[in-house]
C-alpha positions in Angstrom: 25.7 14.7 -5.8 25.8 14.1 -1.9 23.2 16.4 -0.2 23.2 16.5 3.8 20.1 17.1 5.9 20.9 18.7 9.1 19.1 20.4 12.1 16.8 17.5 12.1 14.9 17.3 15.0 13.6 13.9 15.5 15.1 11.5 13.1 12.6 8.0 12.5 15.2 5.8 10.9 13.3 2.1 11.2 16.8 0.7 11.5 17.2 -1.1 14.9 20.9 -0.1 14.9 20.0 3.5 15.1 16.6 3.9 16.6 14.9 7.1 16.9 17.6 9.8 17.0 17.1 14.0 18.0 19.4 16.6 17.3 20.2 14.1 13.8 21.9 14.6 10.2 21.3 12.7 6.9 23.3 12.1 4.1 21.7 11.7 0.7 24.6 10.4 -2.3 22.9 10.3 -5.4 19.8 7.5 -5.1 21.1 6.0 -1.7 21.1 7.1 1.9 25.1 7.3 2.5 24.7 8.2 6.5 22.5 8.8 9.2 23.7 10.0 12.8 24.0 12.7 15.2 24.2 15.9 13.6 27.5 16.4 15.5 29.2 13.8 13.3 27.9 14.5 10.3 30.3 14.2 7.0 30.7 17.2 4.5 28.3 17.3 1.4 28.1 19.0 -1.9 24.8 20.4 -0.7 23.2 21.5 3.0 19.5 21.5 3.3 18.5 22.7 7.1 15.1 21.5 8.0 15.4 23.8 11.2 14.1 21.2 13.8 11.8 19.0 11.8 11.1 15.9 12.1 12.4 13.6 9.2 11.2 10.1 8.3 11.0 7.2 5.7 8.8 8.3 2.8 5.0 6.2 3.2 5.3 2.9 1.7 1.5 2.6 -0.1 1.6 -1.3 -0.1 -1.9 -1.4 -1.8 -3.9 0.8 -4.4 -6.0 0.2 -7.6 -5.0 3.4 -9.7 -5.0 2.0 -13.1 -8.7 3.1 -13.7 -11.2 5.5 -15.5 -14.5 7.0 -14.7 -16.6 7.9 -11.4 -18.2 6.3 -8.5 -19.6 9.1 -6.5 -23.0 8.3 -6.9 -22.5 4.8 -5.1 -20.2 6.7 -2.2 -23.5 9.0 -1.3 -26.0 5.7 -1.7 -23.7 4.7 1.0 -23.1 7.3 3.1 -27.2 7.1 2.9 -27.6 3.4 4.5 -26.8 1.4 1.2 -24.3 -1.5 2.3 -21.1 -1.9 0.2 -20.9 -4.9 -1.8 -18.2 -6.2 -4.4 -20.5 -5.8 -7.1 -19.5 -1.5 -7.6 -16.3 -2.7 -9.2 -17.8 -3.3 -12.7 -18.9 0.2 -12.7 -15.2 0.9 -12.9 -14.4 -2.4 -15.1 -16.9 -0.4 -17.6 -14.9 3.1 -17.7 -11.7 1.3 -17.8 -12.4 -1.0 -20.5 -13.6 2.3 -22.7 -10.6 4.5 -21.9 -7.5 4.9 -24.3 -3.9 4.1 -22.7 -3.3 7.9 -22.6 -6.2 8.5 -20.4 -5.5 5.8 -18.3 -1.6 6.6 -17.9 -2.4 10.0 -17.2 -4.9 9.5 -14.6 -2.2 7.0 -12.6 0.3 9.5 -13.0 -1.8 11.9 -11.5 -2.9 10.1 -8.5 1.2 8.8 -8.0 2.1 12.8 -8.0 -0.9 13.3 -5.4 0.7 10.9 -3.6 4.2 11.4 -3.8 3.8 15.6 -2.7 1.9 14.0 0.4 5.3 11.8 1.5 4.4 8.6 -0.4 7.9 7.1 -2.0 7.0 3.8 -2.9 3.6 2.5 -4.1 2.4 -0.6 -5.0 -1.2 -0.3 -7.6 -2.9 -3.2 -9.1 -5.0 -4.4 -12.2 -8.4 -5.5 -11.9 -10.6 -3.0 -13.8 -10.1 -4.9 -17.1 -10.8 -8.5 -16.9 -10.5 -9.0 -20.1 -6.8 -10.4 -21.5 -6.4 -7.4 -23.4 -7.1 -4.9 -21.1 -5.3 -6.6 -18.0 -2.4 -6.8 -20.3 -2.0 -3.1 -21.0 -3.2 -2.4 -17.2 -0.2 -4.0 -16.2 2.2 -2.5 -19.2 1.1 0.9 -17.7 1.4 0.8 -14.4 4.7 -0.8 -14.9 6.1 2.6 -16.1 4.7 4.5 -13.6 4.2 2.3 -10.1 7.3 0.8 -7.6 5.3 -2.4 -7.9 2.9 -4.1 -10.0 0.0 -6.4 -8.8 -2.1 -8.7 -11.1 -5.7 -8.7 -9.8 -7.5 -10.4 -13.0 -9.5 -12.3 -9.6 -10.9 -8.7 -9.0 -14.6 -9.9 -9.9 -16.0 -12.2 -12.1 -17.5 -9.9 -15.4 -21.1 -9.6 -15.4 -22.3 -12.2 -17.5 -19.5 -14.6 -17.6 -19.1 -18.0 -16.0 -17.2 -18.0 -12.8 -15.4 -21.4 -13.1 -14.5 -20.1 -16.9 -13.1 -17.3 -15.9 -11.4 -18.5 -13.6 -10.1 -20.8 -16.2 -9.1 -17.7 -18.3 -7.4 -16.0 -15.5 -5.3 -18.9 -14.6 -4.4 -19.6 -18.3 -4.2 -16.6 -21.2 -4.6 -14.1 -18.9 -1.6 -14.9 -16.5 0.9 -15.4 -19.5 -0.3 -12.5 -20.9 0.9 -10.3 -17.8 3.3 -12.4 -16.4 6.2 -10.4 -17.7 4.7 -7.2 -16.4 4.0 -7.8 -12.7 5.6 -9.0 -9.6 2.8 -10.3 -7.9 -0.9 -11.8 -8.1 -3.7 -11.1 -5.9 -7.2 -12.3 -5.8 -10.3 -11.3 -3.9 -11.3 -14.1 -1.4 -14.4 -12.8 -0.9 -18.2 -13.6 -0.5 -19.4 -12.1 -4.1 -16.1 -12.8 -5.7 -14.4 -15.6 -5.8 -14.5 -18.4 -3.5 -11.5 -20.4 -1.6 -11.2 -23.1 -4.2 -11.2 -20.6 -7.1 -8.9 -18.3 -4.8 -6.4 -21.1 -4.4 -6.0 -22.2 -7.9 -5.6 -18.5 -8.6 -2.7 -18.1 -6.4 -0.9 -21.4 -7.3 -1.0 -20.7 -10.8 0.3 -17.5 -10.1 3.2 -19.1 -7.7 4.1 -21.6 -10.5 4.7 -18.7 -13.0 6.9 -17.5 -10.4 5.2 -14.5 -8.9 4.7 -13.5 -5.5 1.2 -13.8 -3.7 -0.8 -11.5 -2.3 -4.6 -11.6 -1.0 -7.6 -9.5 -0.3 -9.5 -11.4 2.7 -11.6 -11.2 5.3 -13.0 -7.8 4.6 -16.7 -8.3 4.6 -16.5 -11.3 6.7 -14.5 -13.9 8.6 -13.5 -16.5 5.5 -10.6 -18.6 4.0 -8.5 -15.9 3.0 -6.2 -15.3 6.1 -5.8 -19.2 6.5 -5.1 -19.4 2.5 -2.6 -16.4 2.5 -0.6 -18.0 5.4 -0.7 -21.5 3.8 0.5 -20.7 0.4 2.9 -18.2 2.0 1.8 -14.9 0.4 3.9 -11.5 1.4 0.3 -10.0 2.9 -3.4 -10.5 3.1 -5.1 -7.3 3.1 -8.0 -6.1 5.0 -8.3 -8.4 7.8 -11.5 -6.4 8.9 -12.9 -9.6 10.7 -10.4 -12.4 11.8 -11.6 -15.1 14.0 -9.2 -16.5 17.0 -7.2 -18.9 14.6 -6.7 -16.4 12.3 -5.0 -14.3 14.7 -2.7 -17.2 15.7 -2.1 -18.4 12.3 -0.8 -14.7 11.1 1.3 -14.6 14.4 3.3 -17.5 13.5 3.8 -16.3 10.0 5.5 -14.0 7.7 2.7 -12.8 6.1 1.8 -9.1 6.8 -1.9 -7.9 7.6 -1.9 -5.5 5.7 -4.9 -2.8 7.4 -6.8 -0.2 5.3 -8.7 2.1 7.6 -9.7 4.5 4.7 -11.6 2.2 3.5 -13.6 1.0 6.4 -14.5 4.2 7.0 -15.7 4.7 3.8 -17.6 1.5 3.5 -18.6 1.5 7.3 -17.3 -1.5 8.2 -15.7 -1.9 11.5 -12.3 -0.7 11.8 -9.9 -3.4 11.6 -8.6 -5.0 14.8 -5.2 -3.5 14.8 -4.4 -4.0 18.5 -5.6 -7.6 18.5 -3.5 -8.2 16.0 -0.1 -6.5 17.4 -0.9 -7.8 20.9 -0.9 -11.5 19.2 2.8 -10.7 17.3 1.5 -10.4 14.2 3.7 -8.1 11.6 1.1 -5.1 10.5 1.1 -2.4 7.7 -1.1 0.2 6.9 -2.1 1.0 3.2 -4.4 3.6 1.9 -6.0 0.9 -0.8 -6.7 4.3 -3.1 -9.0 3.3 -5.5 -12.4 4.8 -6.9 -15.3 3.2 -5.6 -14.5 2.4 -1.7 -11.0 4.1 -0.6 -10.5 7.2 -2.8 -7.9 8.9 -0.6 -4.2 9.0 -1.4 -3.2 10.2 2.1 -1.2 7.9 4.2 -0.8 10.3 6.8 -4.8 10.1 7.1 -4.6 6.3 7.5 -1.8 6.8 10.2 -3.9 9.3 12.5 -6.8 7.1 11.7 -4.8 4.1 13.1 -3.6 6.0 16.3 -7.0 7.7 16.8 -9.6 4.9 16.3 -7.5 1.7 16.4 -5.4 1.9 19.3 -1.9 1.7 17.7 0.8 4.1 19.1 2.3 6.7 16.8 5.1 4.5 16.8 3.5 1.8 15.8 1.8 3.7 13.2 4.5 5.0 11.3 6.2 1.8 11.2 3.2 -0.3 9.5 3.0 2.7 7.1 6.9 2.5 6.2 8.6 -0.3 7.1 5.5 -2.4 7.6 4.7 -1.5 4.1 8.1 -2.6 2.7 7.9 -5.7 4.8 4.2 -6.0 2.6 6.6 -5.7 -0.5 9.3 -8.1 0.6 11.8 -5.2 0.5 14.4 -4.0 2.9 15.3 -0.8 0.7 12.5 1.4 1.5 10.8 1.8 4.7 14.2 2.8 6.5 16.9 5.2 6.9 20.3 3.9 6.8 23.1 3.2 4.8 22.9 1.8 1.4 18.7 1.9 1.7 17.0 3.9 -1.2 17.2 8.2 -0.6 13.4 8.1 0.3 12.9 10.8 2.9 9.7 13.0 4.2 10.3 16.0 6.3 7.4 17.3 8.1 6.3 20.6 8.8 6.4 19.4 12.3 8.9 18.7 15.5 7.6 14.8 15.9 5.9 11.9 14.1 3.6 12.7 17.1 1.9 15.6 15.3 0.6 13.2 12.6 -2.4 12.5 15.0 -2.0 15.0 17.3 -2.7 17.1 14.4 -5.6 15.3 12.1 -6.4 16.3 8.6 -3.5 19.2 8.7 -1.0 18.8 5.7 2.1 18.4 7.2 4.4 17.4 4.4 7.3 20.1 3.9 9.7 18.4 1.9 10.0 15.0 0.1 12.7 13.5 -1.8 12.1 9.8 -3.5 15.5 8.2 -4.4 17.7 11.0 -4.1 15.7 13.1 -6.3 13.5 15.9 -4.5 9.6 15.8 -5.5 8.3 18.5 -3.3 
């Protein structure tokens, strides 16, 4: 059934051929966008929805989350707010709770968070394994994620489990563990950071994943300058995520590469780290995405609107840059061209704001502005 969305005060398409339109209309036909353009030229459809002057944009593309988990890390957050520094070690708390949880509990928790995100306009979501860290637990996390999320990433190289030898664990990740998850995931990731995996170990994981046909992602440069960005660019990773501490060489490498710098402002705030240098990246010519990094330890939010507002108010991105980064930028980080854009043939992922312009996402920070949401042509709000 075709649906005509009319009365659009401002339509952000992210399509260079269409741009941003006023007094616009949009036609959804099944799971795809069938038409977009001026309201005066809109074709007929089976159903008409008048959004009464509201702004319409593509659904958020959240390209970085960790939502297959169990347990709670409120105490860690409270300690951090009282001055304790963030380290990678807190992941072990979630690993223990996740291993003890049933498949049903993990699936229910994942679905709850994905639904929560969808009600706020997130229509395409990536999530990772990484809280199992055994062959069996990583494999089941991948299977569970594959039933709910749009994109699934293997993150067995999240942390060396307590008591394990680092080199032996990397052998396991690159061999039996990767074999167990390969059919359930599209991507592989590694936490290339002090306290997690060094450059040599990270390169081993990424190269092993690439040999099995998986796309690559990297957690890098979160806690200090390091090899993460350089490694991601050298190996052709789709994205390097965090990018909180960047050298001039890192900026130059990202500007010359197709690797997307995915920034995670909610995580920076929650860990009391500096905010990533978005303005420097953009001015250098790098491609930037915004994502939530939703996880129980360092960024427990599914609100992409919060990330956009933070990017504009505190990271010196324009509203146009931030909205693009949270939609089309996320799609680029996932190497997809069917989401994050509203043009004929794209997936019918539509986010209607209870505001006349996307500017209100930063102009009215903290105000819930999502009015209507379609995901692949289905109304989810």
